[in-house]
N, C-alpha and C positions, 0 to 999 in steps of 0.2 A: 501493498500501499505506500509504502513511504515513498519507493522506489517510481511508483506511479506518478504520484504528488510532486517529485523533485523532475520528472520528465514532464508535468503537462507546464506545469511552472516555466519551464524552461523553453520548451517551443512555445508557451503564451511571450514572453520576453522577445525572442526572434520573432516572432509575428510582430509584433508591435514595432521593434525596429524596422521590418520590410515597410509597413506599412505607413513609415515616417518616412522612409526612402524614397518611398514612390512616391508621397505627397508632396515631396522635396521637389521632385523630378519635374511632378504636372504644373507645379508654380513656376520651378523655370523656364518651362516650355511657353507656357500662358505669360510670362515677362518677357520671353525673346520674341513671340509672334505677335506681342505688341509694341 
């Protein structure tokens, strides 16, 4: 159970990092398009 919690927490951290990276990329594209 502890291992599962650790892995879910780890993937959640990676997921938020990915989302922030994608959001930054989209913002840059929008700014460049303008």
